[in-house]
Short mmCIF file of the C-alpha atoms (twelve columns), coordinates in Angstrom:
data_MODEL
# 
_entry.id   MODEL 
# 
loop_
_atom_site.group_PDB 
_atom_site.id 
_atom_site.type_symbol 
_atom_site.label_atom_id 
_atom_site.label_alt_id 
_atom_site.label_comp_id 
_atom_site.label_asym_id 
_atom_site.label_seq_id 
_atom_site.Cartn_x 
_atom_site.Cartn_y 
_atom_site.Cartn_z 
_atom_site.pdbx_PDB_model_num 
ATOM 1   C CA . MET A 1   0.356   -0.019  -0.114 1 
ATOM 2   C CA . PHE A 2   2.623   2.718   0.732  1 
ATOM 3   C CA . LEU A 3   4.561   2.364   -2.181 1 
ATOM 4   C CA . TYR A 4   1.688   1.796   -4.569 1 
ATOM 5   C CA . ASP A 5   0.093   5.117   -2.512 1 
ATOM 6   C CA . LEU A 6   3.457   7.003   -2.891 1 
ATOM 7   C CA . THR A 7   3.205   6.243   -6.934 1 
ATOM 8   C CA . GLN A 8   -0.207  7.576   -7.155 1 
ATOM 9   C CA . ASN A 9   0.424   10.823  -5.384 1 
ATOM 10  C CA . SER A 10  1.880   13.502  -7.928 1 
ATOM 11  C CA . ASP A 11  3.138   15.564  -4.943 1 
ATOM 12  C CA . GLU A 12  5.503   13.601  -4.009 1 
ATOM 13  C CA . ASP A 13  8.528   11.732  -5.522 1 
ATOM 14  C CA . GLY A 14  9.914   9.307   -3.570 1 
ATOM 15  C CA . TYR A 15  13.477  11.210  -2.053 1 
ATOM 16  C CA . ASN A 16  11.302  14.325  -0.373 1 
ATOM 17  C CA . ILE A 17  9.612   12.138  2.214  1 
ATOM 18  C CA . VAL A 18  12.581  10.838  3.054  1 
ATOM 19  C CA . LYS A 19  14.832  13.466  3.268  1 
ATOM 20  C CA . GLU A 20  11.813  15.362  5.646  1 
ATOM 21  C CA . TYR A 21  12.439  12.201  7.866  1 
ATOM 22  C CA . LEU A 22  15.902  11.567  7.844  1 
ATOM 23  C CA . ASP A 23  16.388  15.885  8.628  1 
ATOM 24  C CA . SER A 24  13.622  15.711  11.608 1 
ATOM 25  C CA . ASP A 25  15.925  13.926  13.728 1 
ATOM 26  C CA . TYR A 26  20.072  13.543  13.289 1 
ATOM 27  C CA . MET A 27  20.001  10.334  15.295 1 
ATOM 28  C CA . ARG A 28  18.732  8.711   11.716 1 
ATOM 29  C CA . ILE A 29  21.590  8.975   9.599  1 
ATOM 30  C CA . LYS A 30  23.931  7.868   12.365 1 
ATOM 31  C CA . THR A 31  22.029  4.610   12.997 1 
ATOM 32  C CA . LEU A 32  21.707  4.339   9.407  1 
ATOM 33  C CA . HIS A 33  26.092  4.627   9.123  1 
ATOM 34  C CA . ASP A 34  26.180  2.857   12.322 1 
ATOM 35  C CA . LYS A 35  25.066  0.067   10.054 1 
ATOM 36  C CA . ILE A 36  27.838  -0.169  7.288  1 
ATOM 37  C CA . GLY A 37  29.746  -3.501  8.020  1 
ATOM 38  C CA . LYS A 38  27.255  -4.589  10.323 1 
ATOM 39  C CA . SER A 39  24.272  -5.384  8.107  1 
ATOM 40  C CA . ALA A 40  23.556  -7.290  4.951  1 
ATOM 41  C CA . THR A 41  22.925  -3.410  3.805  1 
ATOM 42  C CA . SER A 42  26.172  -2.225  3.898  1 
ATOM 43  C CA . ASP A 43  26.547  -1.054  0.233  1 
ATOM 44  C CA . LEU A 44  23.328  0.166   -0.111 1 
ATOM 45  C CA . ILE A 45  23.703  2.396   2.999  1 
ATOM 46  C CA . LYS A 46  27.388  3.390   2.119  1 
ATOM 47  C CA . LYS A 47  26.688  4.490   -1.537 1 
ATOM 48  C CA . ARG A 48  23.995  6.502   -0.479 1 
ATOM 49  C CA . GLN A 49  26.551  7.810   2.216  1 
ATOM 50  C CA . GLU A 50  28.869  9.270   -0.252 1 
ATOM 51  C CA . GLU A 51  25.612  10.840  -2.350 1 
ATOM 52  C CA . ASP A 52  24.823  12.827  0.689  1 
ATOM 53  C CA . ASP A 53  22.694  10.391  2.484  1 
ATOM 54  C CA . SER A 54  19.353  10.532  -0.383 1 
ATOM 55  C CA . TYR A 55  17.425  7.602   -0.719 1 
ATOM 56  C CA . ALA A 56  14.299  7.220   -2.447 1 
ATOM 57  C CA . LEU A 57  11.966  5.576   -0.245 1 
ATOM 58  C CA . TRP A 58  11.910  2.326   -1.733 1 
ATOM 59  C CA . GLU A 59  15.367  1.895   -0.867 1 
ATOM 60  C CA . ILE A 60  15.032  3.157   2.439  1 
ATOM 61  C CA . VAL A 61  12.615  0.655   3.583  1 
ATOM 62  C CA . GLU A 62  15.404  -1.638  2.800  1 
ATOM 63  C CA . VAL A 63  17.564  -0.421  5.614  1 
ATOM 64  C CA . LEU A 64  15.089  0.667   8.082  1 
ATOM 65  C CA . SER A 65  14.204  -1.105  11.048 1 
ATOM 66  C CA . PHE A 66  10.641  -2.231  11.713 1 
ATOM 67  C CA . GLY A 67  10.198  0.708   14.400 1 
ATOM 68  C CA . HIS A 68  12.072  3.000   12.054 1 
ATOM 69  C CA . PHE A 69  10.181  2.088   9.144  1 
ATOM 70  C CA . ILE A 70  6.594   2.737   11.083 1 
ATOM 71  C CA . ASP A 71  7.691   6.163   12.163 1 
ATOM 72  C CA . LEU A 72  8.768   7.487   8.463  1 
ATOM 73  C CA . TYR A 73  5.131   5.416   7.584  1 
ATOM 74  C CA . GLN A 74  3.092   7.319   10.031 1 
ATOM 75  C CA . LEU A 75  5.033   10.843  8.737  1 
ATOM 76  C CA . TYR A 76  3.887   9.869   5.429  1 
ATOM 77  C CA . TYR A 77  0.285   9.511   5.998  1 
ATOM 78  C CA . GLN A 78  0.544   12.430  8.514  1 
ATOM 79  C CA . LYS A 79  1.474   14.095  5.538  1 
ATOM 80  C CA . TYR A 80  -0.976  12.878  2.854  1 
ATOM 81  C CA . PRO A 81  -3.711  11.786  4.991  1 
ATOM 82  C CA . SER A 82  -5.675  8.516   3.311  1 
ATOM 83  C CA . LYS A 83  -8.649  6.470   3.816  1 
ATOM 84  C CA . GLU A 84  -6.816  3.191   3.371  1 
ATOM 85  C CA . HIS A 85  -3.716  3.269   5.684  1 
ATOM 86  C CA . PHE A 86  -2.358  0.836   8.448  1 
ATOM 87  C CA . SER A 87  -0.734  3.750   11.013 1 
ATOM 88  C CA . SER A 88  -3.038  2.416   13.818 1 
ATOM 89  C CA . TYR A 89  -2.321  -1.365  13.246 1 
ATOM 90  C CA . LEU A 90  1.746   -1.184  13.037 1 
ATOM 91  C CA . TRP A 91  2.938   -1.003  16.418 1 
ATOM 92  C CA . SER A 92  0.351   -4.107  17.261 1 
ATOM 93  C CA . LEU A 93  2.114   -6.067  14.336 1 
ATOM 94  C CA . LYS A 94  5.673   -4.946  15.919 1 
ATOM 95  C CA . PHE A 95  5.090   -6.309  18.648 1 
ATOM 96  C CA . LEU A 96  4.270   -9.858  17.027 1 
ATOM 97  C CA . ARG A 97  7.026   -9.690  15.081 1 
ATOM 98  C CA . ASN A 98  9.486   -8.702  17.688 1 
ATOM 99  C CA . ALA A 99  8.236   -11.714 19.738 1 
ATOM 100 C CA . ALA A 100 8.205   -14.067 16.871 1 
ATOM 101 C CA . ALA A 101 12.176  -13.047 15.846 1 
ATOM 102 C CA . HIS A 102 13.181  -13.482 19.662 1 
ATOM 103 C CA . ASN A 103 11.440  -16.632 20.307 1 
ATOM 104 C CA . ASN A 104 9.023   -15.551 23.298 1 
ATOM 105 C CA . CYS A 105 6.810   -18.017 23.521 1 
ATOM 106 C CA . LEU A 106 3.207   -16.050 22.917 1 
ATOM 107 C CA . LEU A 107 1.226   -19.347 23.256 1 
ATOM 108 C CA . ASN A 108 2.381   -19.299 27.439 1 
ATOM 109 C CA . SER A 109 0.587   -15.932 27.205 1 
ATOM 110 C CA . LEU A 110 -2.786  -16.617 26.169 1 
ATOM 111 C CA . LYS A 111 -4.216  -17.636 29.093 1 
ATOM 112 C CA . ALA A 112 -2.019  -15.095 31.780 1 
ATOM 113 C CA . PRO A 113 -4.162  -13.001 33.522 1 
ATOM 114 C CA . TYR A 114 -3.079  -9.078  32.264 1 
ATOM 115 C CA . ASN A 115 -3.162  -6.641  34.552 1 
ATOM 116 C CA . ILE A 116 -2.143  -3.483  31.822 1 
ATOM 117 C CA . THR A 117 -4.738  -1.570  30.510 1 
ATOM 118 C CA . LEU A 118 -4.844  -2.544  26.938 1 
ATOM 119 C CA . HIS A 119 -6.083  -0.010  24.627 1 
ATOM 120 C CA . LYS A 120 -7.887  -2.035  22.239 1 
ATOM 121 C CA . ASN A 121 -8.633  -0.939  18.618 1 
ATOM 122 C CA . ARG A 122 -12.186 0.349   18.013 1 
ATOM 123 C CA . ASP A 123 -11.989 -0.748  14.456 1 
ATOM 124 C CA . ILE A 124 -10.511 -4.173  14.856 1 
ATOM 125 C CA . GLN A 125 -13.413 -4.052  17.852 1 
ATOM 126 C CA . PHE A 126 -16.265 -3.189  15.481 1 
ATOM 127 C CA . GLN A 127 -15.233 -5.822  12.850 1 
ATOM 128 C CA . VAL A 128 -15.051 -9.031  15.624 1 
ATOM 129 C CA . SER A 129 -18.310 -7.763  16.897 1 
ATOM 130 C CA . LYS A 130 -19.334 -8.716  12.770 1 
ATOM 131 C CA . ILE A 131 -18.773 -12.447 14.068 1 
ATOM 132 C CA . LYS A 132 -21.560 -13.502 15.081 1 
ATOM 133 C CA . SER A 133 -20.380 -16.816 16.730 1 
ATOM 134 C CA . ILE A 134 -18.775 -15.009 19.297 1 
ATOM 135 C CA . SER A 135 -20.726 -14.122 22.179 1 
ATOM 136 C CA . GLU A 136 -20.029 -10.150 23.053 1 
ATOM 137 C CA . LYS A 137 -18.721 -11.603 26.519 1 
ATOM 138 C CA . SER A 138 -16.460 -14.159 25.241 1 
ATOM 139 C CA . ARG A 139 -15.213 -11.224 22.657 1 
ATOM 140 C CA . ASN A 140 -14.549 -8.591  25.301 1 
ATOM 141 C CA . THR A 141 -12.744 -11.265 27.547 1 
ATOM 142 C CA . TRP A 142 -10.621 -12.986 24.539 1 
ATOM 143 C CA . MET A 143 -9.546  -9.752  23.372 1 
ATOM 144 C CA . GLN A 144 -8.587  -7.927  26.941 1 
ATOM 145 C CA . ASN A 145 -5.367  -10.003 26.015 1 
ATOM 146 C CA . PRO A 146 -2.932  -8.154  24.194 1 
ATOM 147 C CA . VAL A 147 -1.337  -11.190 22.388 1 
ATOM 148 C CA . ILE A 148 -4.942  -11.915 21.089 1 
ATOM 149 C CA . HIS A 149 -5.911  -8.498  20.165 1 
ATOM 150 C CA . ASP A 150 -2.832  -7.698  18.246 1 
ATOM 151 C CA . PHE A 151 -3.099  -11.411 16.326 1 
ATOM 152 C CA . VAL A 152 -6.703  -10.347 15.222 1 
ATOM 153 C CA . ILE A 153 -4.911  -7.104  14.248 1 
ATOM 154 C CA . LEU A 154 -2.540  -9.006  12.288 1 
ATOM 155 C CA . ILE A 155 -5.052  -11.049 10.354 1 
ATOM 156 C CA . TYR A 156 -6.938  -7.970  9.723  1 
ATOM 157 C CA . VAL A 157 -4.269  -6.190  7.792  1 
ATOM 158 C CA . TYR A 158 -3.519  -9.118  5.901  1 
ATOM 159 C CA . LEU A 159 -6.782  -9.568  4.499  1 
ATOM 160 C CA . ASN A 160 -6.828  -6.158  4.122  1 
ATOM 161 C CA . ILE A 161 -3.457  -5.945  2.058  1 
ATOM 162 C CA . VAL A 162 -3.160  -9.207  0.339  1 
ATOM 163 C CA . LYS A 163 -5.083  -8.501  -3.155 1 
ATOM 164 C CA . SER A 164 -4.490  -12.012 -4.820 1 
ATOM 165 C CA . GLU A 165 -7.467  -14.216 -3.507 1 
ATOM 166 C CA . GLY A 166 -5.229  -17.362 -4.167 1 
ATOM 167 C CA . ILE A 167 -2.339  -16.186 -1.769 1 
ATOM 168 C CA . LYS A 168 -5.129  -15.144 0.516  1 
ATOM 169 C CA . GLN A 169 -6.414  -18.027 0.699  1 
ATOM 170 C CA . ASN A 170 -4.042  -19.942 1.335  1 
ATOM 171 C CA . GLY A 171 -2.492  -17.979 4.168  1 
ATOM 172 C CA . ILE A 172 -6.306  -18.625 5.490  1 
ATOM 173 C CA . ARG A 173 -5.596  -22.463 5.351  1 
ATOM 174 C CA . GLN A 174 -2.445  -22.613 6.494  1 
ATOM 175 C CA . LEU A 175 -3.494  -20.711 9.486  1 
ATOM 176 C CA . LYS A 176 -6.854  -22.984 9.856  1 
ATOM 177 C CA . TRP A 177 -4.327  -25.820 9.776  1 
ATOM 178 C CA . LEU A 178 -2.314  -24.299 13.039 1 
ATOM 179 C CA . PHE A 179 -5.319  -23.794 14.601 1 
ATOM 180 C CA . LYS A 180 -7.211  -27.254 13.808 1 
ATOM 181 C CA . GLU A 181 -4.419  -29.730 13.257 1 
ATOM 182 C CA . LYS A 182 -1.325  -28.520 14.687 1 
ATOM 183 C CA . HIS A 183 -3.506  -27.433 17.755 1 
ATOM 184 C CA . LEU A 184 -4.980  -30.613 18.286 1 
ATOM 185 C CA . ALA A 185 -1.694  -33.293 17.359 1 
ATOM 186 C CA . THR A 186 -0.075  -31.038 19.853 1 
ATOM 187 C CA . LYS A 187 -2.588  -30.969 22.484 1 
ATOM 188 C CA . ASN A 188 -3.009  -35.096 22.290 1 
ATOM 189 C CA . THR A 189 0.961   -35.567 22.234 1 
ATOM 190 C CA . LEU A 190 0.792   -33.588 25.588 1 
ATOM 191 C CA . ALA A 191 -1.956  -35.883 27.054 1 
ATOM 192 C CA . LYS A 192 -0.377  -38.622 26.669 1 
ATOM 193 C CA . ILE A 193 2.682   -37.631 28.399 1 
# 
């Protein structure tokens, strides 16, 4: 969506928004330069460093951390508002991405009691309320869990970003397999122990 929106925006060339983003905090350039020699994207960063750190949007997304990408994404959509952007969901996706990347066991936290205040996303609450097979009480209970809340956001974003029906259906099939077959097999194995 982000790159598509950029290509449809006659007010933006893909360089200006990146310059604005980098110029707004000197640490952003320093963070990029610190990756030289330590990252698979070192060659691109070094090349751009030699050219006054002039990145195109499609280049900088290759070298930014996910958190910095979110900052850039939010800057773009603050400057060029759009009905179909996912700014309000990205921090939830970042949480799940980081948890998965760092081998956190999210399944263990599904039943854990939470004493934190979760700012539930209204759009997601509305979408989940359309599922009539889930009672309001169950919906409210489950959506209090940050992992479940963020996972529901992940599914929502997936269903709205992926345009290919074939790819979308394959993802749904894999998700069903994970929860129905894989989960059941694991549960049966653990019951035998």
